[in-house]
N, CA, C and O atoms as a Tinker XYZ file with bonds, in Angstrom:
   376  protein
     1  N     15.058000   11.036000  -47.768000    73     2
     2  CA    13.955000   10.109000  -47.877000    64     1     3
     3  C     14.438000    8.733000  -47.399000    63     2     4     5
     4  O     15.443000    8.215000  -47.886000    81     3
     5  N     13.712000    8.155000  -46.445000    73     3     6
     6  CA    14.138000    6.861000  -45.928000    64     5     7
     7  C     13.638000    5.716000  -46.825000    63     6     8     9
     8  O     12.867000    5.921000  -47.763000    81     7
     9  N     14.093000    4.547000  -46.506000    73     7    10
    10  CA    13.818000    3.364000  -47.338000    64     9    11
    11  C     12.324000    3.067000  -47.432000    63    10    12    13
    12  O     11.829000    2.705000  -48.499000    81    11
    13  N     11.616000    3.217000  -46.336000    73    11    14
    14  CA    10.181000    2.927000  -46.305000    64    13    15
    15  C      9.400000    3.852000  -47.243000    63    14    16    17
    16  O      8.499000    3.398000  -47.949000    81    15
    17  N      9.732000    5.111000  -47.254000    73    15    18
    18  CA     9.063000    6.074000  -48.123000    64    17    19
    19  C      9.367000    5.806000  -49.593000    63    18    20    21
    20  O      8.501000    5.978000  -50.451000    81    19
    21  N     10.583000    5.391000  -49.882000    73    19    22
    22  CA    10.947000    5.075000  -51.271000    64    21    23
    23  C     10.171000    3.867000  -51.783000    63    22    24    25
    24  O      9.748000    3.835000  -52.938000    81    23
    25  N      9.987000    2.876000  -50.913000    73    23    26
    26  CA     9.225000    1.696000  -51.304000    64    25    27
    27  C      7.771000    2.068000  -51.564000    63    26    28    29
    28  O      7.189000    1.640000  -52.560000    81    27
    29  N      7.179000    2.865000  -50.671000    73    27    30
    30  CA     5.800000    3.320000  -50.872000    64    29    31
    31  C      5.661000    4.098000  -52.167000    63    30    32    33
    32  O      4.689000    3.923000  -52.903000    81    31
    33  N      6.624000    4.950000  -52.445000    73    31    34
    34  CA     6.594000    5.768000  -53.650000    64    33    35
    35  C      6.735000    4.896000  -54.906000    63    34    36    37
    36  O      6.145000    5.198000  -55.943000    81    35
    37  N      7.511000    3.826000  -54.808000    73    35    38
    38  CA     7.706000    2.943000  -55.953000    64    37    39
    39  C      6.445000    2.138000  -56.266000    63    38    40    41
    40  O      6.154000    1.886000  -57.435000    81    39
    41  N      5.691000    1.727000  -55.237000    73    39    42
    42  CA     4.502000    0.917000  -55.441000    64    41    43
    43  C      3.228000    1.734000  -55.631000    63    42    44    45
    44  O      2.195000    1.155000  -55.970000    81    43
    45  N      3.251000    3.018000  -55.434000    73    43    46
    46  CA     2.061000    3.861000  -55.564000    64    45    47
    47  C      1.435000    3.787000  -56.960000    63    46    48    49
    48  O      0.214000    3.660000  -57.049000    81    47
    49  N      2.200000    3.858000  -58.051000    73    47    50
    50  CA     1.566000    3.746000  -59.378000    64    49    51
    51  C      0.896000    2.397000  -59.617000    63    50    52    53
    52  O     -0.149000    2.327000  -60.263000    81    51
    53  N      1.489000    1.335000  -59.101000    73    51    54
    54  CA     0.898000    0.000000  -59.258000    64    53    55
    55  C     -0.416000   -0.080000  -58.485000    63    54    56    57
    56  O     -1.402000   -0.619000  -58.988000    81    55
    57  N     -0.431000    0.452000  -57.271000    73    55    58
    58  CA    -1.642000    0.440000  -56.456000    64    57    59
    59  C     -2.747000    1.261000  -57.115000    63    58    60    61
    60  O     -3.906000    0.845000  -57.117000    81    59
    61  N     -2.402000    2.419000  -57.673000    73    59    62
    62  CA    -3.415000    3.239000  -58.364000    64    61    63
    63  C     -3.977000    2.514000  -59.574000    63    62    64    65
    64  O     -5.176000    2.587000  -59.843000    81    63
    65  N     -3.113000    1.811000  -60.311000    73    63    66
    66  CA    -3.571000    1.074000  -61.479000    64    65    67
    67  C     -4.516000   -0.060000  -61.067000    63    66    68    69
    68  O     -5.554000   -0.266000  -61.697000    81    67
    69  N     -4.155000   -0.791000  -60.011000    73    67    70
    70  CA    -5.005000   -1.880000  -59.544000    64    69    71
    71  C     -6.352000   -1.370000  -59.056000    63    70    72    73
    72  O     -7.380000   -1.999000  -59.304000    81    71
    73  N     -6.355000   -0.232000  -58.362000    73    71    74
    74  CA    -7.599000    0.332000  -57.853000    64    73    75
    75  C     -8.503000    0.824000  -58.975000    63    74    76    77
    76  O     -9.707000    0.985000  -58.777000    81    75
    77  N     -7.935000    1.061000  -60.139000    73    75    78
    78  CA    -8.730000    1.509000  -61.277000    64    77    79
    79  C     -9.439000    0.386000  -62.007000    63    78    80    81
    80  O    -10.277000    0.644000  -62.871000    81    79
    81  N     -9.115000   -0.875000  -61.670000    73    79    82
    82  CA    -9.766000   -2.007000  -62.316000    64    81    83
    83  C    -11.171000   -2.199000  -61.755000    63    82    84    85
    84  O    -11.488000   -1.684000  -60.683000    81    83
    85  N    -12.010000   -2.932000  -62.470000    73    83    86
    86  CA   -13.413000   -3.078000  -62.086000    64    85    87
    87  C    -13.583000   -4.044000  -60.909000    63    86    88    89
    88  O    -12.699000   -4.837000  -60.583000    81    87
    89  N    -14.751000   -3.938000  -60.296000    73    87    90
    90  CA   -15.111000   -4.812000  -59.181000    64    89    91
    91  C    -15.107000   -6.267000  -59.631000    63    90    92    93
    92  O    -14.635000   -7.145000  -58.909000    81    91
    93  N    -15.631000   -6.517000  -60.818000    73    91    94
    94  CA   -15.698000   -7.875000  -61.347000    64    93    95
    95  C    -14.296000   -8.470000  -61.503000    63    94    96    97
    96  O    -14.081000   -9.643000  -61.197000    81    95
    97  N    -13.369000   -7.682000  -61.967000    73    95    98
    98  CA   -11.987000   -8.138000  -62.098000    64    97    99
    99  C    -11.427000   -8.518000  -60.735000    63    98   100   101
   100  O    -10.730000   -9.525000  -60.610000    81    99
   101  N    -11.724000   -7.726000  -59.720000    73    99   102
   102  CA   -11.263000   -8.027000  -58.368000    64   101   103
   103  C    -11.823000   -9.334000  -57.847000    63   102   104   105
   104  O    -11.114000  -10.103000  -57.199000    81   103
   105  N    -13.092000   -9.588000  -58.128000    73   103   106
   106  CA   -13.704000  -10.844000  -57.688000    64   105   107
   107  C    -13.059000  -12.026000  -58.406000    63   106   108   109
   108  O    -12.820000  -13.067000  -57.794000    81   107
   109  N    -12.778000  -11.873000  -59.688000    73   107   110
   110  CA   -12.111000  -12.936000  -60.443000    64   109   111
   111  C    -10.722000  -13.205000  -59.873000    63   110   112   113
   112  O    -10.325000  -14.362000  -59.737000    81   111
   113  N     -9.989000  -12.162000  -59.542000    73   111   114
   114  CA    -8.648000  -12.324000  -58.968000    64   113   115
   115  C     -8.745000  -13.015000  -57.605000    63   114   116   117
   116  O     -7.893000  -13.841000  -57.277000    81   115
   117  N     -9.759000  -12.693000  -56.813000    73   115   118
   118  CA    -9.940000  -13.363000  -55.527000    64   117   119
   119  C    -10.287000  -14.840000  -55.717000    63   118   120   121
   120  O     -9.868000  -15.679000  -54.920000    81   119
   121  N    -11.046000  -15.164000  -56.761000    73   119   122
   122  CA   -11.346000  -16.570000  -57.066000    64   121   123
   123  C    -10.082000  -17.319000  -57.480000    63   122   124   125
   124  O     -9.902000  -18.483000  -57.123000    81   123
   125  N     -9.212000  -16.655000  -58.230000    73   123   126
   126  CA    -7.922000  -17.261000  -58.596000    64   125   127
   127  C     -7.104000  -17.538000  -57.333000    63   126   128   129
   128  O     -6.421000  -18.559000  -57.246000    81   127
   129  N     -7.173000  -16.641000  -56.368000    73   127   130
   130  CA    -6.453000  -16.847000  -55.109000    64   129   131
   131  C     -6.961000  -18.098000  -54.400000    63   130   132   133
   132  O     -6.167000  -18.880000  -53.878000    81   131
   133  N     -8.274000  -18.289000  -54.378000    73   131   134
   134  CA    -8.846000  -19.472000  -53.733000    64   133   135
   135  C     -8.361000  -20.742000  -54.430000    63   134   136   137
   136  O     -7.993000  -21.714000  -53.770000    81   135
   137  N     -8.362000  -20.733000  -55.757000    73   135   138
   138  CA    -7.896000  -21.899000  -56.520000    64   137   139
   139  C     -6.422000  -22.184000  -56.216000    63   138   140   141
   140  O     -6.037000  -23.342000  -56.050000    81   139
   141  N     -5.608000  -21.148000  -56.143000    73   139   142
   142  CA    -4.181000  -21.338000  -55.841000    64   141   143
   143  C     -3.983000  -21.894000  -54.435000    63   142   144   145
   144  O     -3.101000  -22.727000  -54.222000    81   143
   145  N     -4.794000  -21.445000  -53.468000    73   143   146
   146  CA    -4.714000  -21.994000  -52.114000    64   145   147
   147  C     -5.066000  -23.483000  -52.132000    63   146   148   149
   148  O     -4.387000  -24.291000  -51.498000    81   147
   149  N     -6.119000  -23.841000  -52.850000    73   147   150
   150  CA    -6.529000  -25.245000  -52.924000    64   149   151
   151  C     -5.422000  -26.094000  -53.537000    63   150   152   153
   152  O     -5.091000  -27.159000  -53.016000    81   151
   153  N     -4.854000  -25.626000  -54.638000    73   151   154
   154  CA    -3.771000  -26.376000  -55.295000    64   153   155
   155  C     -2.557000  -26.497000  -54.373000    63   154   156   157
   156  O     -1.928000  -27.553000  -54.305000    81   155
   157  N     -2.231000  -25.412000  -53.666000    73   155   158
   158  CA    -1.024000  -25.437000  -52.833000    64   157   159
   159  C     -1.106000  -26.480000  -51.722000    63   158   160   161
   160  O     -0.088000  -27.043000  -51.320000    81   159
   161  N     -2.313000  -26.738000  -51.226000    73   159   162
   162  CA    -2.433000  -27.734000  -50.164000    64   161   163
   163  C     -2.862000  -29.102000  -50.681000    63   162   164   165
   164  O     -2.480000  -30.119000  -50.101000    81   163
   165  N     -3.643000  -29.154000  -51.751000    73   163   166
   166  CA    -4.100000  -30.437000  -52.285000    64   165   167
   167  C     -2.953000  -31.240000  -52.896000    63   166   168   169
   168  O     -3.006000  -32.470000  -52.915000    81   167
   169  N     -1.939000  -30.578000  -53.384000    73   167   170
   170  CA    -0.821000  -31.296000  -53.998000    64   169   171
   171  C     -0.051000  -32.144000  -52.994000    63   170   172   173
   172  O      0.745000  -32.998000  -53.386000    81   171
   173  N     -0.280000  -31.918000  -51.709000    73   171   174
   174  CA     0.394000  -32.713000  -50.677000    64   173   175
   175  C     -0.008000  -34.188000  -50.754000    63   174   176   177
   176  O      0.733000  -35.063000  -50.306000    81   175
   177  N     -1.190000  -34.461000  -51.326000    73   175   178
   178  CA    -1.666000  -35.843000  -51.426000    64   177   179
   179  C     -1.109000  -36.572000  -52.645000    63   178   180   181
   180  O     -1.304000  -37.780000  -52.778000    81   179
   181  N     -0.428000  -35.868000  -53.528000    73   179   182
   182  CA     0.108000  -36.490000  -54.731000    64   181   183
   183  C      1.427000  -37.207000  -54.435000    63   182   184   185
   184  O      2.134000  -36.846000  -53.494000    81   183
   185  N      1.756000  -38.217000  -55.235000    73   183   186
   186  CA     2.973000  -39.008000  -54.967000    64   185   187
   187  C      4.245000  -38.370000  -55.521000    63   186   188   189
   188  O      4.925000  -38.968000  -56.355000    81   187
   189  N      4.566000  -37.180000  -55.071000    73   187   190
   190  CA     5.788000  -36.498000  -55.477000    64   189   191
   191  C      6.796000  -36.581000  -54.342000    63   190   192   193
   192  O      6.447000  -36.933000  -53.215000    81   191
   193  N      8.046000  -36.254000  -54.644000    73   191   194
   194  CA     9.062000  -36.201000  -53.594000    64   193   195
   195  C      8.781000  -35.013000  -52.674000    63   194   196   197
   196  O      8.048000  -34.091000  -53.032000    81   195
   197  N      9.367000  -35.054000  -51.506000    73   195   198
   198  CA     9.176000  -33.977000  -50.537000    64   197   199
   199  C      9.690000  -32.650000  -51.097000    63   198   200   201
   200  O      9.092000  -31.599000  -50.870000    81   199
   201  N     10.784000  -32.708000  -51.818000    73   199   202
   202  CA    11.349000  -31.492000  -52.416000    64   201   203
   203  C     10.393000  -30.897000  -53.439000    63   202   204   205
   204  O     10.157000  -29.689000  -53.440000    81   203
   205  N      9.842000  -31.738000  -54.310000    73   203   206
   206  CA     8.902000  -31.256000  -55.328000    64   205   207
   207  C      7.657000  -30.678000  -54.670000    63   206   208   209
   208  O      7.157000  -29.637000  -55.096000    81   207
   209  N      7.155000  -31.339000  -53.639000    73   207   210
   210  CA     5.978000  -30.828000  -52.921000    64   209   211
   211  C      6.265000  -29.463000  -52.304000    63   210   212   213
   212  O      5.422000  -28.567000  -52.336000    81   211
   213  N      7.450000  -29.316000  -51.748000    73   211   214
   214  CA     7.820000  -28.029000  -51.149000    64   213   215
   215  C      7.894000  -26.917000  -52.179000    63   214   216   217
   216  O      7.445000  -25.798000  -51.932000    81   215
   217  N      8.464000  -27.230000  -53.334000    73   215   218
   218  CA     8.573000  -26.228000  -54.401000    64   217   219
   219  C      7.189000  -25.849000  -54.926000    63   218   220   221
   220  O      6.888000  -24.671000  -55.116000    81   219
   221  N      6.350000  -26.864000  -55.159000    73   219   222
   222  CA     4.991000  -26.595000  -55.658000    64   221   223
   223  C      4.202000  -25.778000  -54.645000    63   222   224   225
   224  O      3.506000  -24.829000  -55.007000    81   223
   225  N      4.319000  -26.158000  -53.357000    73   223   226
   226  CA     3.609000  -25.406000  -52.317000    64   225   227
   227  C      4.086000  -23.955000  -52.284000    63   226   228   229
   228  O      3.272000  -23.034000  -52.213000    81   227
   229  N      5.392000  -23.749000  -52.334000    73   227   230
   230  CA     5.962000  -22.406000  -52.290000    64   229   231
   231  C      5.436000  -21.551000  -53.445000    63   230   232   233
   232  O      5.056000  -20.398000  -53.242000    81   231
   233  N      5.415000  -22.108000  -54.638000    73   231   234
   234  CA     4.973000  -21.361000  -55.819000    64   233   235
   235  C      3.489000  -21.018000  -55.720000    63   234   236   237
   236  O      3.109000  -19.858000  -55.878000    81   235
   237  N      2.649000  -22.020000  -55.458000    73   235   238
   238  CA     1.211000  -21.768000  -55.453000    64   237   239
   239  C      0.751000  -20.969000  -54.240000    63   238   240   241
   240  O     -0.201000  -20.195000  -54.343000    81   239
   241  N      1.409000  -21.141000  -53.089000    73   239   242
   242  CA     1.050000  -20.332000  -51.928000    64   241   243
   243  C      1.440000  -18.872000  -52.170000    63   242   244   245
   244  O      0.705000  -17.959000  -51.794000    81   243
   245  N      2.583000  -18.659000  -52.789000    73   243   246
   246  CA     2.987000  -17.297000  -53.133000    64   245   247
   247  C      2.038000  -16.661000  -54.145000    63   246   248   249
   248  O      1.677000  -15.491000  -54.015000    81   247
   249  N      1.638000  -17.429000  -55.146000    73   247   250
   250  CA     0.656000  -16.921000  -56.118000    64   249   251
   251  C     -0.671000  -16.595000  -55.437000    63   250   252   253
   252  O     -1.307000  -15.589000  -55.753000    81   251
   253  N     -1.089000  -17.457000  -54.494000    73   251   254
   254  CA    -2.349000  -17.231000  -53.789000    64   253   255
   255  C     -2.298000  -15.938000  -52.975000    63   254   256   257
   256  O     -3.238000  -15.144000  -53.002000    81   255
   257  N     -1.204000  -15.732000  -52.255000    73   255   258
   258  CA    -1.073000  -14.507000  -51.449000    64   257   259
   259  C     -1.043000  -13.267000  -52.338000    63   258   260   261
   260  O     -1.669000  -12.254000  -52.025000    81   259
   261  N     -0.314000  -13.353000  -53.444000    73   259   262
   262  CA    -0.241000  -12.220000  -54.366000    64   261   263
   263  C     -1.617000  -11.909000  -54.944000    63   262   264   265
   264  O     -2.022000  -10.747000  -54.998000    81   263
   265  N     -2.334000  -12.943000  -55.374000    73   263   266
   266  CA    -3.672000  -12.739000  -55.926000    64   265   267
   267  C     -4.634000  -12.227000  -54.859000    63   266   268   269
   268  O     -5.489000  -11.387000  -55.141000    81   267
   269  N     -4.499000  -12.727000  -53.648000    73   267   270
   270  CA    -5.373000  -12.284000  -52.564000    64   269   271
   271  C     -5.225000  -10.789000  -52.299000    63   270   272   273
   272  O     -6.214000  -10.057000  -52.273000    81   271
   273  N     -4.002000  -10.344000  -52.104000    73   271   274
   274  CA    -3.794000   -8.937000  -51.802000    64   273   275
   275  C     -4.099000   -8.047000  -53.003000    63   274   276   277
   276  O     -4.587000   -6.930000  -52.835000    81   275
   277  N     -3.821000   -8.523000  -54.197000    73   275   278
   278  CA    -4.165000   -7.757000  -55.394000    64   277   279
   279  C     -5.674000   -7.639000  -55.535000    63   278   280   281
   280  O     -6.191000   -6.564000  -55.842000    81   279
   281  N     -6.381000   -8.737000  -55.314000    73   279   282
   282  CA    -7.840000   -8.720000  -55.400000    64   281   283
   283  C     -8.463000   -7.798000  -54.368000    63   282   284   285
   284  O     -9.411000   -7.072000  -54.664000    81   283
   285  N     -7.931000   -7.829000  -53.161000    73   283   286
   286  CA    -8.454000   -6.931000  -52.128000    64   285   287
   287  C     -8.174000   -5.474000  -52.463000    63   286   288   289
   288  O     -8.991000   -4.599000  -52.176000    81   287
   289  N     -7.034000   -5.216000  -53.063000    73   287   290
   290  CA    -6.708000   -3.855000  -53.470000    64   289   291
   291  C     -7.628000   -3.392000  -54.593000    63   290   292   293
   292  O     -8.002000   -2.220000  -54.650000    81   291
   293  N     -7.992000   -4.308000  -55.484000    73   291   294
   294  CA    -8.872000   -3.963000  -56.596000    64   293   295
   295  C    -10.295000   -3.685000  -56.106000    63   294   296   297
   296  O    -10.887000   -2.675000  -56.487000    81   295
   297  N    -10.849000   -4.561000  -55.270000    73   295   298
   298  CA   -12.246000   -4.371000  -54.857000    64   297   299
   299  C    -12.395000   -3.254000  -53.838000    63   298   300   301
   300  O    -13.434000   -2.596000  -53.800000    81   299
   301  N    -11.399000   -3.029000  -53.026000    73   299   302
   302  CA   -11.457000   -1.951000  -52.044000    64   301   303
   303  C    -12.334000   -2.304000  -50.852000    63   302   304   305
   304  O    -12.850000   -3.417000  -50.753000    81   303
   305  N    -12.493000   -1.357000  -49.962000    73   303   306
   306  CA   -13.243000   -1.571000  -48.721000    64   305   307
   307  C    -14.723000   -1.780000  -49.021000    63   306   308   309
   308  O    -15.342000   -2.709000  -48.503000    81   307
   309  N    -15.280000   -0.922000  -49.850000    73   307   310
   310  CA   -16.706000   -1.035000  -50.165000    64   309   311
   311  C    -17.006000   -2.329000  -50.910000    63   310   312   313
   312  O    -18.029000   -2.967000  -50.661000    81   311
   313  N    -16.140000   -2.710000  -51.804000    73   311   314
   314  CA   -16.326000   -3.962000  -52.530000    64   313   315
   315  C    -16.245000   -5.163000  -51.617000    63   314   316   317
   316  O    -16.993000   -6.127000  -51.781000    81   315
   317  N    -15.328000   -5.110000  -50.643000    73   315   318
   318  CA   -15.209000   -6.211000  -49.701000    64   317   319
   319  C    -16.477000   -6.326000  -48.858000    63   318   320   321
   320  O    -16.933000   -7.434000  -48.574000    81   319
   321  N    -17.048000   -5.193000  -48.458000    73   319   322
   322  CA   -18.315000   -5.215000  -47.716000    64   321   323
   323  C    -19.426000   -5.810000  -48.573000    63   322   324   325
   324  O    -20.274000   -6.556000  -48.084000    81   323
   325  N    -19.407000   -5.473000  -49.843000    73   323   326
   326  CA   -20.399000   -6.003000  -50.783000    64   325   327
   327  C    -20.273000   -7.522000  -50.914000    63   326   328   329
   328  O    -21.282000   -8.227000  -50.953000    81   327
   329  N    -19.049000   -8.022000  -50.983000    73   327   330
   330  CA   -18.825000   -9.467000  -51.080000    64   329   331
   331  C    -19.270000  -10.155000  -49.794000    63   330   332   333
   332  O    -19.943000  -11.185000  -49.841000    81   331
   333  N    -18.898000   -9.593000  -48.651000    73   331   334
   334  CA   -19.277000  -10.184000  -47.370000    64   333   335
   335  C    -20.787000  -10.217000  -47.194000    63   334   336   337
   336  O    -21.322000  -11.174000  -46.634000    81   335
   337  N    -21.483000   -9.185000  -47.665000    73   335   338
   338  CA   -22.935000   -9.145000  -47.513000    64   337   339
   339  C    -23.610000  -10.250000  -48.320000    63   338   340   341
   340  O    -24.687000  -10.715000  -47.947000    81   339
   341  N    -22.997000  -10.672000  -49.412000    73   339   342
   342  CA   -23.548000  -11.783000  -50.208000    64   341   343
   343  C    -23.506000  -13.093000  -49.440000    63   342   344   345
   344  O    -24.411000  -13.916000  -49.571000    81   343
   345  N    -22.462000  -13.296000  -48.639000    73   343   346
   346  CA   -22.282000  -14.545000  -47.928000    64   345   347
   347  C    -22.792000  -14.504000  -46.497000    63   346   348   349
   348  O    -22.847000  -15.534000  -45.825000    81   347
   349  N    -23.158000  -13.342000  -46.038000    73   347   350
   350  CA   -23.615000  -13.189000  -44.661000    64   349   351
   351  C    -25.034000  -13.737000  -44.540000    63   350   352   353
   352  O    -25.933000  -13.343000  -45.282000    81   351
   353  N    -25.214000  -14.644000  -43.599000    73   351   354
   354  CA   -26.542000  -15.198000  -43.371000    64   353   355
   355  C    -27.309000  -14.260000  -42.450000    63   354   356   357
   356  O    -26.857000  -13.923000  -41.356000    81   355
   357  N    -28.443000  -13.861000  -42.908000    73   355   358
   358  CA   -29.267000  -12.959000  -42.098000    64   357   359
   359  C    -30.084000  -13.773000  -41.103000    63   358   360   361
   360  O    -30.718000  -14.767000  -41.455000    81   359
   361  N    -30.052000  -13.333000  -39.871000    73   359   362
   362  CA   -30.807000  -14.031000  -38.824000    64   361   363
   363  C    -32.240000  -13.524000  -38.835000    63   362   364   365
   364  O    -32.490000  -12.322000  -38.928000    81   363
   365  N    -33.160000  -14.444000  -38.741000    73   363   366
   366  CA   -34.564000  -14.061000  -38.673000    64   365   367
   367  C    -35.025000  -14.225000  -37.224000    63   366   368   369
   368  O    -34.706000  -15.215000  -36.567000    81   367
   369  N    -35.762000  -13.262000  -36.751000    73   367   370
   370  CA   -36.256000  -13.319000  -35.381000    64   369   371
   371  C    -37.631000  -13.980000  -35.387000    63   370   372   373
   372  O    -38.456000  -13.683000  -36.251000    81   371
   373  N    -37.883000  -14.871000  -34.434000    73   371   374
   374  CA   -39.188000  -15.577000  -34.407000    64   373   375
   375  C    -40.311000  -14.687000  -33.947000    63   374   376
   376  O    -41.457000  -15.128000  -33.871000    81   375
């Protein structure tokens, strides 16, 4: 068994558990991702040292990416289509 297969096998139970969570939970996790993205970039305007800004950005950007991929795994393909349809503007023909 190669390294790639072992990694997939190790994360399979976590992925199954995440997919078992509700659609609402997935949407909440995606909202947390948006908040983390906002914090990761908005903190650049605060009067901190460059080192502190880098550390804060690293932490919140990592949290945002983790929440994003977890949320997408929870809602799944059909859930993502459902979310997109809410925000999709329908064109009306004259």
